[in-house]
C-alpha positions in Angstrom: 127.8 128.2 84.3 124.8 129.6 85.7 126.3 132.7 87.5 123.2 133.6 89.4 122.8 130.1 90.9 126.5 130.2 91.7 126.3 133.5 93.2 123.6 132.2 95.6 125.5 129.2 96.2 128.6 131.2 97.2 126.3 133.6 99.3 124.7 130.9 101.2 128.3 129.2 102.2 129.5 132.7 102.9 126.5 133.2 105.6 127.4 129.8 106.8 130.9 131.0 107.7 132.3 128.4 104.9 134.5 131.0 103.8 137.2 129.0 101.6 134.4 127.2 99.8 132.7 130.6 99.3 135.8 132.0 98.1 136.4 129.3 95.6 133.0 129.9 94.2 133.5 133.8 93.8 137.0 133.2 92.0 135.5 130.7 89.4 132.6 133.5 88.8 135.4 136.4 88.4 137.4 134.1 86.0 134.0 133.6 83.8 133.2 137.3 84.5 135.8 139.4 85.8 133.6 142.3 85.9 130.9 140.8 88.1 130.3 143.5 90.3 128.4 141.1 92.9 131.3 138.6 93.0 133.7 141.7 93.3 131.9 143.1 96.1 131.4 139.5 98.1 134.9 138.5 97.4 136.2 141.8 98.6 133.8 141.4 101.8 135.2 137.7 102.3 139.0 138.9 102.0 138.5 141.8 104.4 137.1 139.3 106.8 140.4 137.2 106.2 142.5 140.2 107.2 143.6 140.7 103.3 142.7 144.3 103.2 144.9 145.4 100.3 143.4 142.9 97.9 139.9 143.4 99.4 140.3 147.3 98.6 141.5 146.5 95.1 138.4 144.4 94.3 135.7 146.8 96.2 137.2 149.9 94.5 136.8 147.7 91.3 133.2 147.1 91.8 132.4 150.6 92.7 133.8 152.0 89.4 131.7 149.2 87.5 128.8 150.2 89.4 129.0 154.0 91.0 125.3 153.8 91.6 125.5 150.7 93.9 125.5 151.4 97.5 126.7 148.0 98.9 130.1 147.9 97.3 130.8 151.7 98.8 129.8 150.5 102.3 132.1 147.6 102.2 134.8 149.6 100.6 134.6 152.2 103.4 134.6 149.3 106.0 137.7 147.9 104.5 139.5 151.1 104.2 138.8 152.0 107.8 140.3 148.9 108.8 143.3 149.6 106.9 143.7 153.1 108.9 142.4 155.0 105.9 139.7 156.7 107.6 139.6 159.9 105.3 139.0 157.8 102.4 136.4 155.6 104.4 134.4 158.8 105.2 134.3 159.7 101.5 133.0 156.0 100.6 130.5 156.0 103.3 129.1 159.4 102.5 129.0 158.4 98.8 126.9 155.3 99.8 124.5 157.1 102.0 124.1 159.9 99.0 122.9 156.8 96.9 120.6 155.1 99.9 120.0 157.6 102.7 118.3 154.9 104.7 121.5 152.8 105.7 121.8 152.9 109.6 124.8 150.7 109.4 126.4 152.9 107.1 125.5 156.0 109.0 127.1 154.2 112.3 130.1 153.2 110.2 130.6 156.4 109.0 130.5 157.8 112.6 133.3 155.5 113.5 135.5 156.7 110.8 134.7 160.3 112.0 135.8 159.6 115.2 139.0 158.0 113.9 139.5 161.4 112.2 138.7 163.3 115.3 135.7 164.9 113.9 133.8 163.9 116.8 130.7 166.7 116.5 130.2 165.2 112.9 130.3 161.8 114.5 127.7 162.5 117.0 125.5 163.8 114.2 126.2 160.4 112.2 125.1 158.5 115.2 121.9 160.4 115.6 121.0 159.7 111.9 121.7 156.1 112.4 119.5 156.0 115.4 116.7 157.9 113.9 116.7 155.1 111.3 117.2 152.4 113.8 116.1 153.5 117.3 117.3 150.3 119.1 120.9 150.3 117.4 123.3 149.5 120.3 126.4 150.2 118.4 125.3 153.4 117.2 124.8 154.6 120.9 128.5 153.2 121.6 129.7 155.1 118.9 128.0 158.1 120.0 129.4 157.5 123.4 133.0 157.4 122.0 132.5 160.7 120.2 131.2 162.6 123.5 134.0 160.9 125.2 136.5 162.5 123.1 135.0 165.6 123.1 135.2 165.9 127.2 131.5 165.2 127.8 131.9 161.9 129.8 128.4 162.6 131.5 126.8 162.2 128.2 129.3 159.5 126.9 128.0 157.7 130.0 124.4 158.0 129.1 124.8 156.7 125.6 126.8 153.6 126.8 124.0 152.9 129.0 121.6 153.2 126.3 123.9 150.8 124.2 123.7 148.5 127.4 120.0 148.5 127.8 119.5 147.2 124.4 122.3 144.8 124.6 123.7 144.1 128.1 126.3 141.8 127.0 128.2 144.1 124.5 131.7 144.0 126.3 132.9 146.8 124.2 130.2 149.2 125.7 130.7 148.1 129.1 134.4 148.9 128.8 133.9 152.3 127.5 131.6 152.9 130.0 134.3 152.4 132.6 136.4 154.8 130.8 133.7 157.2 131.1 133.3 156.8 134.8 137.3 157.1 135.1 136.8 160.3 133.5 134.5 161.5 136.1 136.7 159.9 138.8 134.2 157.4 139.8 136.9 154.6 140.1 134.9 152.0 142.0 131.9 152.3 139.6 134.4 151.9 136.7 136.0 148.8 138.2 132.7 147.0 138.3 132.2 147.9 134.7 135.6 146.8 133.6 135.1 143.5 135.8 131.8 142.8 133.5 133.6 143.5 130.3 136.5 141.3 131.2 134.2 138.4 132.1 132.6 138.8 128.6 135.6 139.3 126.7 138.5 137.5 129.0 141.1 137.2 125.8 141.3 141.1 125.4 144.5 142.5 126.8 143.4 146.0 126.9 140.4 145.1 129.0 142.4 143.5 131.8 144.9 146.3 131.7 142.2 148.9 132.3 140.7 146.7 135.1 144.1 146.4 136.5 144.8 150.1 136.5 141.6 150.9 138.2 142.3 148.4 140.9 145.5 150.0 141.3 143.9 153.4 141.8 141.7 151.8 144.4 144.9 150.2 146.3 143.4 146.8 145.3 147.0 145.6 144.7 146.5 141.8 144.6 143.7 142.3 141.8 145.7 144.9 140.0 148.8 142.5 140.2 146.8 139.5 138.6 144.9 141.4 136.1 148.3 143.1 134.7 149.8 139.6 134.6 146.5 138.5 132.6 147.2 141.3 130.1 150.5 140.1 129.7 149.7 136.5 129.3 147.7 137.7 126.3 150.1 140.1 124.8 153.5 139.7 126.1 154.6 142.8 124.4 152.2 145.2 126.6 155.0 147.2 127.8 152.6 149.4 129.9 151.4 146.4 131.7 154.9 145.1 132.4 155.6 148.7 133.9 152.4 148.6 136.1 152.7 145.3 137.0 156.0 146.3 138.8 154.1 149.1 140.5 151.5 146.9 142.0 154.1 144.4 143.2 156.0 147.3 144.7 153.0 148.2 146.6 152.4 144.5 147.8 155.9 144.8 149.2 157.1 142.1 146.6 160.2 144.4 145.8 162.2 141.5 144.2 159.4 140.8 141.6 159.0 144.5 141.1 162.4 145.2 140.2 162.7 142.3 137.7 159.3 143.3 136.3 160.9 146.9 135.7 164.0 145.6 134.5 162.3 143.4 131.9 160.1 146.1 130.8 163.3 148.3 130.2 164.9 145.6 128.3 161.8 145.2 126.3 161.5 148.7 125.7 164.9 148.9 124.3 164.3 145.7 121.9 161.0 146.6 120.6 160.1 150.1 121.1 163.0 152.2 120.3 161.3 154.4 117.9 158.3 155.1 120.1 160.0 157.0 122.9 159.9 153.8 124.9 163.6 152.7 124.4 166.1 152.4 127.3 165.9 156.1 127.9 162.3 155.9 129.0 162.5 158.0 132.0 159.3 156.3 133.3 160.6 153.1 133.7 163.9 154.3 135.1 162.2 156.2 137.8 159.8 153.2 138.7 163.2 151.1 139.3 164.9 153.6 141.3 162.1 153.9 143.7 162.0 150.1 144.2 165.7 149.7 144.3 165.9 152.2 146.9 163.0 151.0 148.8 164.8 147.5 148.8 167.9 149.1 150.4 169.9 148.9 146.9 171.3 152.4 147.2 174.1 152.5 145.0 172.0 151.6 141.8 168.9 153.1 143.3 170.3 156.5 143.5 171.9 156.4 140.3 168.6 155.4 138.6 167.1 158.2 140.7 168.7 160.8 138.4 166.3 160.0 135.6 163.9 162.0 137.5 164.7 165.1 135.6 163.5 163.4 132.1 160.3 162.1 133.5 157.6 164.5 132.3 155.4 163.4 135.5 158.1 164.7 137.8 156.8 167.5 139.9 159.7 169.6 140.3 161.0 171.4 137.3 164.6 171.0 136.4 166.8 174.1 137.3 168.1 175.7 134.1 171.0 177.9 134.9 174.4 178.4 133.0 176.5 177.4 136.0 177.4 173.6 135.8 176.0 170.7 138.0 178.5 169.7 140.6 180.2 166.5 139.7 181.1 165.5 143.3 184.7 167.0 143.1 186.6 169.6 145.2 184.9 172.3 145.9 187.8 174.8 147.3 187.3 178.2 147.1 183.9 177.8 145.2 180.3 178.6 145.9 177.6 175.9 145.4 173.9 176.3 145.4 171.8 173.3 146.8 168.6 173.8 145.4 165.6 171.9 147.2 163.0 169.9 145.4 159.8 167.9 145.8 158.3 167.9 149.3 159.2 170.1 152.4 159.9 166.8 154.3 162.3 165.8 151.4 164.3 169.0 152.1 164.4 168.4 155.8 165.7 164.8 155.3 168.5 165.7 152.8 169.7 168.8 154.2 171.9 166.8 156.4 174.2 166.6 153.4 175.2 170.4 153.5 178.1 169.9 156.2 179.5 167.1 153.8 179.5 169.6 151.0 181.0 172.2 153.1 183.7 169.8 154.0 184.7 169.8 150.2 185.7 173.4 150.5 182.5 175.2 149.6 180.6 177.9 150.8 177.2 176.6 150.5 173.9 178.6 149.5 170.8 176.6 149.8 167.6 177.6 147.7 164.2 176.1 149.5 160.7 176.8 149.8 160.0 179.9 152.1 158.4 178.0 154.9 161.8 176.4 155.7 164.0 179.4 155.0 164.2 180.7 159.0 164.9 177.3 160.0 167.7 176.0 157.6 169.5 179.2 158.1 170.9 177.6 161.2 172.0 174.4 159.7 175.7 173.3 160.0 177.5 173.9 156.8 174.9 176.3 155.3 176.4 179.7 154.8 173.2 181.4 153.3 169.4 180.5 152.7 167.1 182.0 150.2 163.6 181.5 149.2 162.4 179.7 146.0 159.8 181.2 143.7 156.5 179.4 143.7 153.8 181.7 144.2 152.5 179.7 147.2 155.7 180.5 149.0 155.8 184.3 148.2 154.7 185.2 151.5 155.9 187.7 154.2 155.9 185.8 157.5 155.0 187.6 160.8 155.9 190.9 159.6 159.5 190.0 158.9 161.2 189.6 155.4 162.6 186.1 156.2 159.8 184.4 154.1 160.1 186.6 151.0 161.8 185.5 147.7 165.3 186.4 147.7 167.4 187.2 144.6 170.0 184.1 144.0 173.9 185.3 145.0 176.3 184.3 142.3 177.3 180.6 142.5 180.3 178.5 140.6 178.0 175.3 140.3 174.9 173.6 141.6 173.2 170.4 142.7 169.6 169.2 143.4 169.4 168.2 147.1 168.4 164.9 146.4 171.1 164.1 143.9 173.7 164.5 146.8 173.1 160.9 148.1 174.3 159.6 144.6 177.3 162.2 144.3 178.7 161.1 147.8 177.9 157.3 146.9 175.6 156.8 150.0 174.8 153.3 150.9 172.5 151.8 153.9 176.0 151.7 156.0 177.3 155.2 155.0 174.1 157.3 155.6 174.9 160.4 157.6 172.7 159.8 160.5 174.1 161.8 163.1 171.3 163.8 164.8 170.3 166.5 165.6 171.3 168.5 162.4 168.3 170.9 162.8 167.8 173.2 165.7 164.9 176.0 165.8 166.3 179.7 165.8 166.3 181.8 168.9 163.5 184.0 167.4 161.0 181.1 166.8 157.8 181.4 168.5 156.3 179.0 171.0 154.2 179.5 174.2 156.1 177.6 176.8 153.4 177.8 179.3 151.6 175.2 177.3 154.1 172.8 178.2 154.4 173.3 182.1 153.6 170.5 184.3 154.3 166.7 184.5 153.0 164.1 182.1 154.1 162.7 178.6 154.2 165.7 176.1 153.1 164.2 172.5 152.8 166.2 169.4 150.6 164.8 166.6 150.0 165.4 162.9 147.5 163.5 160.7 147.9 164.5 157.2 150.5 165.6 154.5 149.7 167.8 151.5 146.6 166.7 149.7 148.3 167.5 146.4 150.7 164.6 146.8 150.0 161.7 144.8 148.0 158.9 146.9 147.7 161.3 149.7 144.8 159.4 150.9 146.7 156.4 151.7 149.0 158.2 154.3 146.7 160.8 155.6 144.2 160.2 158.4 141.1 162.2 159.7 142.1 163.7 162.8 139.2 161.8 164.8 141.3 158.9 164.3 143.7 160.0 167.1 141.2 160.7 169.7 141.5 157.1 171.3 145.1 158.1 172.1 143.7 161.3 173.9 142.5 158.9 177.0 145.8 157.6 177.7 146.4 158.5 181.2 149.3 161.0 182.0 149.8 162.4 178.6 149.2 165.5 177.2 148.7 166.1 173.3 149.8 169.0 170.9 148.3 169.4 167.3 151.3 170.1 165.3 149.1 170.2 161.9 149.3 173.1 159.5 146.9 172.7 156.6 146.3 169.3 155.1 143.2 167.9 153.2 141.7 165.8 156.2 140.1 168.3 158.2 141.5 170.8 160.9 141.6 170.7 164.7 138.3 171.8 164.9 137.1 168.4 164.0 138.2 166.9 167.2 136.4 166.7 170.3 137.5 169.5 173.0 139.9 167.7 175.6 141.4 169.4 178.5 144.7 167.6 177.7 144.8 168.6 174.0 146.0 171.6 172.5 146.2 173.3 168.9 149.6 174.5 168.4 149.7 174.5 164.5 147.2 177.5 164.1 149.9 179.8 165.5 152.9 178.5 163.6 154.2 181.0 161.0 156.8 178.6 159.3 158.8 175.4 160.3 161.1 177.5 162.5 158.0 177.6 164.8 156.9 174.2 164.2 160.6 173.1 165.3 160.5 175.0 168.3 157.4 173.5 169.5 158.7 169.8 168.6 162.0 170.4 170.5 159.8 171.0 173.9 158.1 167.7 173.4 158.9 164.2 174.4 157.4 162.3 171.5 156.1 162.9 168.2 153.1 160.7 166.5 152.5 161.3 163.0 151.9 160.2 159.5 154.2 160.3 156.7 154.6 163.9 156.4 157.2 166.7 156.9 156.8 166.6 160.6 158.3 163.3 160.8 161.5 164.4 158.9 161.6 167.6 161.2 161.4 165.5 164.6 164.0 163.0 163.2 166.5 165.9 162.3 166.0 167.4 165.9 166.7 164.4 167.3 163.1 164.2 169.1 161.6 160.5 169.4 158.8 160.1 166.9 156.6 157.3 166.0 155.7 157.2 162.3 152.4 155.8 161.0 152.8 154.3 157.5 150.4 152.7 154.9 151.0 149.0 153.8 152.9 150.2 150.8 155.1 152.5 152.8 157.4 154.7 150.9 160.7 154.2 149.3 162.6 156.5 151.8 161.3 154.3 154.6 162.5 150.9 153.3 160.4 147.9 154.1 159.9 145.1 156.6 161.6 147.3 159.3 160.3 149.3 162.1 163.3 151.5 162.5 164.8 153.8 160.1 168.5 154.3 159.4 168.1 157.8 158.3 166.8 158.8 161.8 168.1 156.9 165.0 165.0 158.2 167.2 162.3 157.2 164.6 160.0 154.1 165.1 157.8 153.0 162.2 154.5 151.6 162.6 153.3 150.0 159.4 149.7 149.0 158.3 149.5 145.2 158.0 147.1 145.3 155.1 146.3 148.3 152.9 143.8 150.8 154.6 144.3 149.0 158.1 144.8 152.1 160.3 142.9 150.3 163.2 145.7 147.9 163.9 148.3 150.6 163.8 146.6 152.9 166.1 146.0 150.0 168.3 149.7 149.1 168.6 150.5 153.0 169.2 148.1 153.3 172.0 149.6 149.8 173.7 153.2 151.4 173.2 151.9 154.9 174.4 150.5 153.5 177.5 153.8 151.8 178.4 155.5 155.5 178.3 152.8 157.6 180.0 
């Protein structure tokens, strides 16, 4: 056998993609000469390409031992080791190869990739720079450098590296995908979506690319696109758990609640079957939380409120769980006992669910409520409540109007406790058994409001345009104040701003008008807001605490809702079972406030 000729023949077949034929030739050579370094090296490369990494590594290690000064087998060994998840050994192999032959840009680039896998990102940047010095137009090295810079928290630098890679090779799908990631890290979601779109077009069989495109579309409220792309990811990889979960979120945002619930249930079933050892089992709080919100929005209260209890295991939940030695209330008799009801989540949530205090008191309890300071004075007069104390967040440690009612007070002793929003579950609330009697709120006698502002005839309309800017997706529910200006021209109506704070601008953004007044600037807390609302004929507001305040006071209110609504507002209805006096105006499509405000204007003219 002429081994040199056979090697050449095998190499030609190998380069032509005829791997089985090349492999047969390499085998024959190794049978004749088991220590033929070139055959060992090429056979190792061939086996690596076929996914037989363990065997490839054995052959390549043998080649490097037989020829320790031969760089090629070391480079190929490094590649195989990295693919096998042995990045540390891969780095060692690449460094040995480059010590033998420094002018190897591919080896330097592969070294950078392995260093990235080890978290040695600064070293990876230097390896990429070495590769680019040897080969200035090396697109893959720019891509790897971008990966290192992104991992170092330098997304702007990463963006530039990815763009250089794409200048050299505009069809490099991986660089497009990574550029999208760098743009997401800079909160440039619209730009990121475009890069993901290009990456998916070039590599349509990659589930992760579809998934990132879908996530970005979801962030931009492009729910149809998101749902389609999550489904594409699932079609490619049916075990893609996060895609199943987020598909549910997209479907829920589209109002396709039955499908969303089915998606969440499938994800939970799949998590239990396949991901029990990855914190993705049936105890996955994220999935239970999402399922809870969909069930509640769909009116399936019994299961929904039970699933809602998973919120305390969800690391993304915004309210910390209260850790005290006293037990949680189990819904039983409370005769002669004191219970602490502690507020959670937003101010509006507290206003909505304080309605359960009389039911708790009816169990024989003395009821102590712990809430955020702006609600203390208002809730002190709530039926069934014996004492109200302020919670401890720094933003609520305020002294209001020179009095002490806004100060955080020490908790009195209590026998058991319950989160306020666990009460619907504890009382077995269904759609038909919501305690919906209003009013259950009333302003205290010392609440401040200038009654002179309400003198005279005409419809008195309060309005509020924004909720807390820290809430997730606040931009979908809040409005710029100028969006209300067309309503101010309705004859016979006067308008009173109830807005306090918010992220959409203040009252000064509005054009001055004789029939528009700013009350919110003088509110010390929600007791003052309640006094003002009580003097009004109607409140028009977005989904914020003011809506719940008006509802709890028994004042008619029109609530402007985004297309996705919210789980407490249910879906496909213009009323609320929680508040008999509320009317809901929903966007017909995401972002379409024009239609909502036009409908409000028509109805307002009928009243004025």
